[in-house]
ZARO-542270 format. One record per residue (C-alpha): residue number from 1; residue in one letter; x, y, z. Coordinates in steps of 0.2 Angstrom, whole numbers, plus 5000, padded with zeros to 4 digits. Each point is the difference from the previous one (the first is absolute). Example, Ala and Ser with C-alpha at 12.3 -4.5 7.8 and 13.67 -1.06 7.14 Angstrom:
2
+-----+----+------+------+------+
|   i | aa |    x |    y |    z |
+-----+----+------+------+------+
|   1 |  a | 5062 | 4978 | 5039 |
|   2 |  s | 5006 | 5017 | 4997 |
+-----+----+------+------+------+
//
This chain:
377
+-----+----+------+------+------+
|   i | aa |    x |    y |    z |
+-----+----+------+------+------+
|   1 |  x | 5421 | 4844 | 5150 |
|   2 |  x | 5018 | 4996 | 4994 |
|   3 |  x | 5011 | 5014 | 5002 |
|   4 |  x | 5011 | 5008 | 4986 |
|   5 |  x | 5015 | 4989 | 4996 |
|   6 |  x | 4992 | 4985 | 5008 |
|   7 |  x | 4994 | 4983 | 4994 |
|   8 |  x | 4984 | 4996 | 4991 |
|   9 |  x | 4991 | 4985 | 4994 |
|  10 |  x | 5000 | 5007 | 4983 |
|  11 |  x | 5005 | 5015 | 4990 |
|  12 |  x | 4991 | 5006 | 4984 |
|  13 |  x | 5011 | 5009 | 4988 |
|  14 |  x | 4988 | 5012 | 4990 |
|  15 |  x | 4983 | 5006 | 5007 |
|  16 |  x | 4991 | 5003 | 4984 |
|  17 |  x | 4984 | 4990 | 4994 |
|  18 |  x | 5006 | 4982 | 5004 |
|  19 |  x | 5013 | 5005 | 5013 |
|  20 |  x | 4986 | 5009 | 5011 |
|  21 |  x | 4989 | 4984 | 4998 |
|  22 |  x | 5014 | 4989 | 5005 |
|  23 |  x | 5004 | 5011 | 5015 |
|  24 |  x | 4982 | 4999 | 5005 |
|  25 |  x | 4998 | 4981 | 4998 |
|  26 |  x | 5016 | 4997 | 5010 |
|  27 |  x | 4994 | 5011 | 5014 |
|  28 |  x | 4983 | 4993 | 5000 |
|  29 |  x | 5007 | 4983 | 5003 |
|  30 |  x | 5009 | 5006 | 5015 |
|  31 |  x | 5018 | 5003 | 4993 |
|  32 |  x | 5010 | 5015 | 5005 |
|  33 |  x | 5003 | 5009 | 4984 |
|  34 |  x | 5010 | 5014 | 4993 |
|  35 |  x | 4995 | 5008 | 4983 |
|  36 |  x | 5014 | 5011 | 4992 |
|  37 |  x | 4995 | 5012 | 4986 |
|  38 |  x | 5013 | 5011 | 4991 |
|  39 |  x | 4987 | 5012 | 4995 |
|  40 |  x | 4984 | 5007 | 5008 |
|  41 |  x | 4985 | 4989 | 5004 |
|  42 |  x | 4992 | 5000 | 4987 |
|  43 |  x | 5011 | 5007 | 4987 |
|  44 |  x | 4999 | 5004 | 4981 |
|  45 |  x | 5016 | 4992 | 4993 |
|  46 |  x | 4995 | 4982 | 5000 |
|  47 |  x | 4986 | 4989 | 4994 |
|  48 |  x | 4986 | 5003 | 5013 |
|  49 |  x | 4994 | 5017 | 4997 |
|  50 |  x | 4989 | 5007 | 4986 |
|  51 |  x | 4984 | 5000 | 5010 |
|  52 |  x | 4992 | 4985 | 4993 |
|  53 |  x | 5003 | 4981 | 4994 |
|  54 |  x | 4988 | 4988 | 4991 |
|  55 |  x | 4996 | 4984 | 5009 |
|  56 |  x | 4991 | 4986 | 4990 |
|  57 |  x | 5000 | 4981 | 5001 |
|  58 |  x | 5005 | 4998 | 4982 |
|  59 |  x | 5017 | 5006 | 4997 |
|  60 |  x | 5010 | 4987 | 4991 |
|  61 |  x | 4988 | 4986 | 4999 |
|  62 |  x | 5009 | 4990 | 5013 |
|  63 |  x | 4991 | 4992 | 5015 |
|  64 |  x | 5015 | 5004 | 5012 |
|  65 |  x | 4998 | 5018 | 4996 |
|  66 |  x | 4981 | 5000 | 5002 |
|  67 |  x | 5002 | 4992 | 5017 |
|  68 |  x | 5012 | 5014 | 5005 |
|  69 |  x | 4987 | 5013 | 4993 |
|  70 |  x | 4986 | 4992 | 5010 |
|  71 |  x | 5011 | 5001 | 5016 |
|  72 |  x | 5005 | 5017 | 4996 |
|  73 |  x | 4982 | 5006 | 4998 |
|  74 |  x | 4995 | 4993 | 5017 |
|  75 |  x | 5016 | 5006 | 5008 |
|  76 |  x | 4997 | 5018 | 4994 |
|  77 |  x | 4983 | 4999 | 5008 |
|  78 |  x | 5007 | 4993 | 5016 |
|  79 |  x | 5012 | 5015 | 5001 |
|  80 |  x | 4986 | 5012 | 4997 |
|  81 |  x | 4991 | 4993 | 5015 |
|  82 |  x | 5015 | 5000 | 5011 |
|  83 |  x | 5005 | 5018 | 4996 |
|  84 |  x | 4984 | 5008 | 4995 |
|  85 |  x | 5007 | 5007 | 4984 |
|  86 |  x | 4991 | 4998 | 4983 |
|  87 |  x | 5012 | 4991 | 4988 |
|  88 |  x | 4991 | 4989 | 4988 |
|  89 |  x | 4986 | 5006 | 4988 |
|  90 |  x | 4990 | 4987 | 4990 |
|  91 |  x | 4999 | 5007 | 4982 |
|  92 |  x | 5000 | 4985 | 4988 |
|  93 |  x | 5013 | 5001 | 4987 |
|  94 |  x | 5002 | 5001 | 4981 |
|  95 |  x | 5011 | 4992 | 4987 |
|  96 |  x | 4999 | 5009 | 4983 |
|  97 |  x | 5007 | 4997 | 4983 |
|  98 |  x | 5000 | 5012 | 4985 |
|  99 |  x | 5008 | 4994 | 4984 |
| 100 |  x | 5000 | 4982 | 5004 |
| 101 |  x | 4992 | 4989 | 5014 |
| 102 |  x | 5013 | 4988 | 5005 |
| 103 |  x | 5003 | 5007 | 5018 |
| 104 |  x | 4981 | 5000 | 5003 |
| 105 |  x | 4997 | 4983 | 4992 |
| 106 |  x | 5014 | 4993 | 5011 |
| 107 |  x | 4993 | 5007 | 5016 |
| 108 |  x | 4983 | 4993 | 4995 |
| 109 |  x | 5007 | 4983 | 4997 |
| 110 |  x | 5008 | 5001 | 5017 |
| 111 |  x | 4984 | 5006 | 5009 |
| 112 |  x | 4991 | 4985 | 4992 |
| 113 |  x | 5013 | 4988 | 5005 |
| 114 |  x | 5000 | 5005 | 5018 |
| 115 |  x | 4981 | 5003 | 5001 |
| 116 |  x | 5002 | 5019 | 5004 |
| 117 |  x | 4985 | 5012 | 4997 |
| 118 |  x | 5003 | 5011 | 4985 |
| 119 |  x | 4990 | 5009 | 4987 |
| 120 |  x | 5005 | 5003 | 4981 |
| 121 |  x | 4996 | 5018 | 4994 |
| 122 |  x | 5003 | 5009 | 4984 |
| 123 |  x | 5006 | 5018 | 4999 |
| 124 |  x | 4982 | 5006 | 4998 |
| 125 |  x | 4995 | 4990 | 5016 |
| 126 |  x | 5014 | 5009 | 5009 |
| 127 |  x | 4994 | 5017 | 4995 |
| 128 |  x | 4982 | 4996 | 5005 |
| 129 |  x | 5004 | 4993 | 5017 |
| 130 |  x | 5015 | 5011 | 5004 |
| 131 |  x | 4998 | 5017 | 4991 |
| 132 |  x | 5017 | 5006 | 5005 |
| 133 |  x | 5008 | 4988 | 4988 |
| 134 |  x | 5000 | 5002 | 4981 |
| 135 |  x | 5008 | 4985 | 4993 |
| 136 |  x | 4996 | 4996 | 4982 |
| 137 |  x | 4984 | 4990 | 4997 |
| 138 |  x | 5009 | 4985 | 4993 |
| 139 |  x | 5012 | 4999 | 5016 |
| 140 |  x | 4999 | 4984 | 5010 |
| 141 |  x | 4999 | 5001 | 5019 |
| 142 |  x | 4999 | 4988 | 5014 |
| 143 |  x | 4992 | 5006 | 5017 |
| 144 |  x | 5004 | 4991 | 5016 |
| 145 |  x | 4989 | 5005 | 5015 |
| 146 |  x | 5013 | 4994 | 5013 |
| 147 |  x | 5013 | 5014 | 4996 |
| 148 |  x | 5004 | 5013 | 5013 |
| 149 |  x | 5011 | 5015 | 5003 |
| 150 |  x | 5013 | 5000 | 5015 |
| 151 |  x | 5005 | 5017 | 5007 |
| 152 |  x | 5019 | 4997 | 5000 |
| 153 |  x | 5008 | 5013 | 5011 |
| 154 |  x | 4985 | 4998 | 5012 |
| 155 |  x | 5005 | 4981 | 5001 |
| 156 |  x | 5018 | 5003 | 5005 |
| 157 |  x | 4994 | 5012 | 5014 |
| 158 |  x | 4987 | 4988 | 5006 |
| 159 |  x | 5012 | 4985 | 5000 |
| 160 |  x | 5013 | 5011 | 5010 |
| 161 |  x | 4987 | 5006 | 5012 |
| 162 |  x | 4994 | 4982 | 5003 |
| 163 |  x | 5018 | 4995 | 5002 |
| 164 |  x | 5004 | 5013 | 5013 |
| 165 |  x | 4984 | 4996 | 5009 |
| 166 |  x | 5006 | 4982 | 5001 |
| 167 |  x | 5017 | 5005 | 5007 |
| 168 |  x | 5011 | 5002 | 4985 |
| 169 |  x | 5013 | 5014 | 4998 |
| 170 |  x | 5002 | 5009 | 4984 |
| 171 |  x | 5015 | 5012 | 4996 |
| 172 |  x | 4999 | 5011 | 4985 |
| 173 |  x | 5014 | 5010 | 4992 |
| 174 |  x | 5012 | 4987 | 5005 |
| 175 |  x | 5011 | 4991 | 4986 |
| 176 |  x | 5006 | 4983 | 5002 |
| 177 |  x | 5019 | 5000 | 4995 |
| 178 |  x | 5004 | 4981 | 5003 |
| 179 |  x | 4994 | 4984 | 5007 |
| 180 |  x | 5007 | 4983 | 5004 |
| 181 |  x | 4996 | 4984 | 5008 |
| 182 |  x | 5007 | 4998 | 5017 |
| 183 |  x | 4997 | 4989 | 5015 |
| 184 |  x | 4985 | 4990 | 4993 |
| 185 |  x | 4992 | 5017 | 4995 |
| 186 |  x | 5004 | 5016 | 4991 |
| 187 |  x | 5008 | 5016 | 5003 |
| 188 |  x | 4994 | 5016 | 4992 |
| 189 |  x | 5010 | 5016 | 4999 |
| 190 |  x | 4992 | 5016 | 4995 |
| 191 |  x | 5006 | 5018 | 4999 |
| 192 |  x | 4993 | 5002 | 5018 |
| 193 |  x | 5003 | 4984 | 5010 |
| 194 |  x | 5003 | 4982 | 5000 |
| 195 |  x | 4986 | 4987 | 5003 |
| 196 |  x | 4999 | 4981 | 5002 |
| 197 |  x | 4986 | 4988 | 4996 |
| 198 |  x | 4996 | 4982 | 4998 |
| 199 |  x | 4993 | 5003 | 4983 |
| 200 |  x | 5001 | 5013 | 4986 |
| 201 |  x | 4986 | 5004 | 4988 |
| 202 |  x | 5006 | 5009 | 4984 |
| 203 |  x | 4986 | 5010 | 4991 |
| 204 |  x | 5011 | 5014 | 4993 |
| 205 |  x | 4991 | 5001 | 4983 |
| 206 |  x | 5012 | 5007 | 4986 |
| 207 |  x | 5014 | 5000 | 5013 |
| 208 |  x | 4998 | 4982 | 5004 |
| 209 |  x | 5015 | 4994 | 4989 |
| 210 |  x | 5011 | 5013 | 5009 |
| 211 |  x | 4995 | 4991 | 5016 |
| 212 |  x | 5001 | 4982 | 4995 |
| 213 |  x | 5014 | 4993 | 4990 |
| 214 |  x | 4989 | 4985 | 4994 |
| 215 |  x | 4989 | 5012 | 4991 |
| 216 |  x | 5014 | 5008 | 4990 |
| 217 |  x | 4996 | 4999 | 4981 |
| 218 |  x | 4982 | 4994 | 5003 |
| 219 |  x | 4991 | 5017 | 5003 |
| 220 |  x | 4998 | 5015 | 4988 |
| 221 |  x | 4993 | 5016 | 5008 |
| 222 |  x | 4990 | 5010 | 4987 |
| 223 |  x | 4993 | 5018 | 5000 |
| 224 |  x | 4981 | 5001 | 4998 |
| 225 |  x | 4990 | 5016 | 4998 |
| 226 |  x | 4981 | 5003 | 5004 |
| 227 |  x | 4989 | 5015 | 4998 |
| 228 |  x | 4984 | 5005 | 5009 |
| 229 |  x | 4987 | 5010 | 4990 |
| 230 |  x | 4985 | 5009 | 5007 |
| 231 |  x | 4982 | 4997 | 4995 |
| 232 |  x | 4995 | 5009 | 4984 |
| 233 |  x | 4986 | 5005 | 4989 |
| 234 |  x | 4982 | 4994 | 5000 |
| 235 |  x | 5006 | 4983 | 5004 |
| 236 |  x | 5008 | 5004 | 5017 |
| 237 |  x | 4985 | 4995 | 5010 |
| 238 |  x | 5004 | 4982 | 4994 |
| 239 |  x | 5015 | 5000 | 5012 |
| 240 |  x | 4989 | 5005 | 5016 |
| 241 |  x | 5002 | 4987 | 5014 |
| 242 |  x | 5013 | 4990 | 4990 |
| 243 |  x | 4987 | 4994 | 4988 |
| 244 |  x | 5013 | 4997 | 4986 |
| 245 |  x | 5008 | 4983 | 5003 |
| 246 |  x | 5019 | 4999 | 4998 |
| 247 |  x | 5006 | 4993 | 4983 |
| 248 |  x | 5015 | 4992 | 4991 |
| 249 |  x | 4999 | 5005 | 4982 |
| 250 |  x | 5010 | 4993 | 4985 |
| 251 |  x | 4999 | 5013 | 4985 |
| 252 |  x | 5009 | 4993 | 4985 |
| 253 |  x | 5012 | 4990 | 5010 |
| 254 |  x | 5004 | 5014 | 5013 |
| 255 |  x | 4994 | 4997 | 5018 |
| 256 |  x | 4992 | 5014 | 5011 |
| 257 |  x | 4990 | 5000 | 5016 |
| 258 |  x | 4989 | 5011 | 5010 |
| 259 |  x | 4994 | 5000 | 5018 |
| 260 |  x | 4988 | 5012 | 5010 |
| 261 |  x | 5007 | 5006 | 5016 |
| 262 |  x | 4996 | 5000 | 5019 |
| 263 |  x | 5004 | 5018 | 5003 |
| 264 |  x | 5002 | 5009 | 4983 |
| 265 |  x | 4987 | 5004 | 4987 |
| 266 |  x | 5002 | 4993 | 4983 |
| 267 |  x | 5011 | 4986 | 4995 |
| 268 |  x | 5018 | 4994 | 5000 |
| 269 |  x | 5007 | 4994 | 4984 |
| 270 |  x | 5016 | 4990 | 4996 |
| 271 |  x | 5007 | 4990 | 4985 |
| 272 |  x | 5012 | 4985 | 4998 |
| 273 |  x | 5015 | 5011 | 4998 |
| 274 |  x | 5014 | 4994 | 5012 |
| 275 |  x | 5017 | 5007 | 4998 |
| 276 |  x | 5015 | 4992 | 5009 |
| 277 |  x | 5008 | 5012 | 5012 |
| 278 |  x | 5011 | 4999 | 5016 |
| 279 |  x | 4988 | 5002 | 5015 |
| 280 |  x | 5010 | 5015 | 5007 |
| 281 |  x | 4999 | 5009 | 4983 |
| 282 |  x | 4981 | 5000 | 4998 |
| 283 |  x | 4996 | 5016 | 4990 |
| 284 |  x | 4985 | 5012 | 5002 |
| 285 |  x | 4985 | 4998 | 4988 |
| 286 |  x | 5000 | 5011 | 4985 |
| 287 |  x | 4987 | 5006 | 4987 |
| 288 |  x | 5007 | 4986 | 4989 |
| 289 |  x | 4993 | 4988 | 5013 |
| 290 |  x | 4983 | 5009 | 5000 |
| 291 |  x | 4997 | 5001 | 4981 |
| 292 |  x | 4996 | 4982 | 4996 |
| 293 |  x | 4989 | 4998 | 5015 |
| 294 |  x | 4991 | 5017 | 4996 |
| 295 |  x | 4997 | 4994 | 4982 |
| 296 |  x | 4993 | 4983 | 5006 |
| 297 |  x | 4988 | 5009 | 5013 |
| 298 |  x | 4995 | 5013 | 4987 |
| 299 |  x | 4995 | 4986 | 4988 |
| 300 |  x | 4993 | 4986 | 5011 |
| 301 |  x | 4996 | 5007 | 5017 |
| 302 |  x | 4992 | 5018 | 4997 |
| 303 |  x | 4992 | 5000 | 5017 |
| 304 |  x | 5018 | 5000 | 5008 |
| 305 |  x | 5010 | 5011 | 4988 |
| 306 |  x | 5000 | 5016 | 5009 |
| 307 |  x | 5014 | 5010 | 5008 |
| 308 |  x | 5016 | 4991 | 5006 |
| 309 |  x | 4998 | 4997 | 5019 |
| 310 |  x | 5015 | 4989 | 5003 |
| 311 |  x | 5015 | 4994 | 4990 |
| 312 |  x | 5012 | 4988 | 5008 |
| 313 |  x | 5014 | 4987 | 4997 |
| 314 |  x | 5004 | 4984 | 5010 |
| 315 |  x | 5009 | 4984 | 4999 |
| 316 |  x | 4995 | 4983 | 4994 |
| 317 |  x | 5012 | 4986 | 5003 |
| 318 |  x | 4999 | 4986 | 4987 |
| 319 |  x | 5006 | 4982 | 5002 |
| 320 |  x | 5006 | 4990 | 4985 |
| 321 |  x | 4983 | 4991 | 4997 |
| 322 |  x | 4989 | 5013 | 5008 |
| 323 |  x | 4996 | 4989 | 5015 |
| 324 |  x | 5003 | 5004 | 5018 |
| 325 |  x | 5017 | 4995 | 5009 |
| 326 |  x | 4995 | 4994 | 5017 |
| 327 |  x | 5012 | 4989 | 5009 |
| 328 |  x | 5011 | 4997 | 5015 |
| 329 |  x | 5019 | 5001 | 5000 |
| 330 |  x | 5015 | 4998 | 5013 |
| 331 |  x | 4993 | 4984 | 5007 |
| 332 |  x | 4983 | 5007 | 5002 |
| 333 |  x | 5006 | 5016 | 5010 |
| 334 |  x | 4995 | 5012 | 4986 |
| 335 |  x | 4983 | 5001 | 4991 |
| 336 |  x | 4999 | 5010 | 4984 |
| 337 |  x | 4986 | 5007 | 4989 |
| 338 |  x | 5006 | 5009 | 4984 |
| 339 |  x | 4997 | 5002 | 4982 |
| 340 |  x | 4982 | 5002 | 5002 |
| 341 |  x | 4999 | 5006 | 4982 |
| 342 |  x | 4987 | 5014 | 5003 |
| 343 |  x | 4987 | 4987 | 5007 |
| 344 |  x | 5006 | 4999 | 5018 |
| 345 |  x | 4991 | 5014 | 5010 |
| 346 |  x | 4982 | 4993 | 4997 |
| 347 |  x | 5006 | 4984 | 5009 |
| 348 |  x | 5010 | 5009 | 5014 |
| 349 |  x | 4990 | 4993 | 5015 |
| 350 |  x | 5001 | 4982 | 4994 |
| 351 |  x | 5019 | 5002 | 4995 |
| 352 |  x | 5003 | 5008 | 5017 |
| 353 |  x | 4991 | 4985 | 5008 |
| 354 |  x | 5011 | 4988 | 4990 |
| 355 |  x | 5016 | 5009 | 5005 |
| 356 |  x | 4995 | 4999 | 5018 |
| 357 |  x | 4997 | 4981 | 4998 |
| 358 |  x | 5017 | 4997 | 4991 |
| 359 |  x | 5009 | 5011 | 5013 |
| 360 |  x | 4992 | 4992 | 5016 |
| 361 |  x | 4996 | 4982 | 4994 |
| 362 |  x | 5012 | 4997 | 4985 |
| 363 |  x | 4985 | 4996 | 4989 |
| 364 |  x | 4983 | 5005 | 4995 |
| 365 |  x | 4983 | 4991 | 4996 |
| 366 |  x | 4999 | 5011 | 4985 |
| 367 |  x | 5006 | 4993 | 4983 |
| 368 |  x | 5016 | 5010 | 4997 |
| 369 |  x | 5010 | 4987 | 4991 |
| 370 |  x | 4998 | 5009 | 4983 |
| 371 |  x | 5008 | 5016 | 5007 |
| 372 |  x | 5017 | 4992 | 5007 |
| 373 |  x | 5016 | 5007 | 4994 |
| 374 |  x | 5006 | 4983 | 4995 |
| 375 |  x | 4990 | 5001 | 4984 |
| 376 |  x | 5014 | 5010 | 4992 |
| 377 |  x | 5014 | 4989 | 5004 |
+-----+----+------+------+------+
//
């Protein structure tokens, strides 16, 4: 083990969803690795908490994204096998449209174009198959059997455990105050010590632009609130054993989502309400955050409209075009993943693998050309 203040093959700045995966994949490949996290492992101030994430092959209809989703699915399963932890639950997934079917019609066309299994359902079909839902009979829905739910905090813990087992060092409650390229590598100064490495991997989420000058002006951290409601009424049995699949629903142009959880009864709800904020000024959730989610659950998911079990806020960091920023800087000495735009965690294991490739090999077999920083020049 490399001592404090020593030299490493790679240092990972930020040990959240993607950073923990990068730390693991670097260590798995035999590199000496130090992961530095300013908060706890895991913590609730970034983009990797909230208990659950939806993983599905069809996200934006692009073949590159589908390839990443396939690899992520296999990698989550491999991490389960390595650590003995339950991380991925196969659930299927739903896209629902109320007051217009454009999102569902678009998803249907993408499924047909890529040959993905899918099934078109009406609101009446949904109520019959999944009694916990109560969308209008004329609602349009698309069911995809390959959807799954990832346990997000568990995933961070599993990646860190696997990284430590492979020889990595992880230091929490340690803040990076500066870094620079020196002597063919990098120097990282923290509020506790100074470290050197051949390569630096930056996975700092909403704080990435503070760490990397090249990201300045390209990232917009946003506040996002979610609520978890208990099972309710005579339809509460519909939530037993996670029988309600997760969904993304567009209601009169406004987007909502819901996911069952790995360790809390009921369902988590959120909506596309992303408010720009400074990452260090993230505010606590309020009843104003809860009200629209409660109204949605009361009307459309009566099986999960019980008492509030959890209300939380987190950070989503958007890029200008909603696509990942994944690239190398400083003559290849620095690999960066940022601007994951609320879609990064589900891909964490494969993004960690890509970052390890970029740091150790200078390139990767995955097609990441569409994620390069140069597209904004």
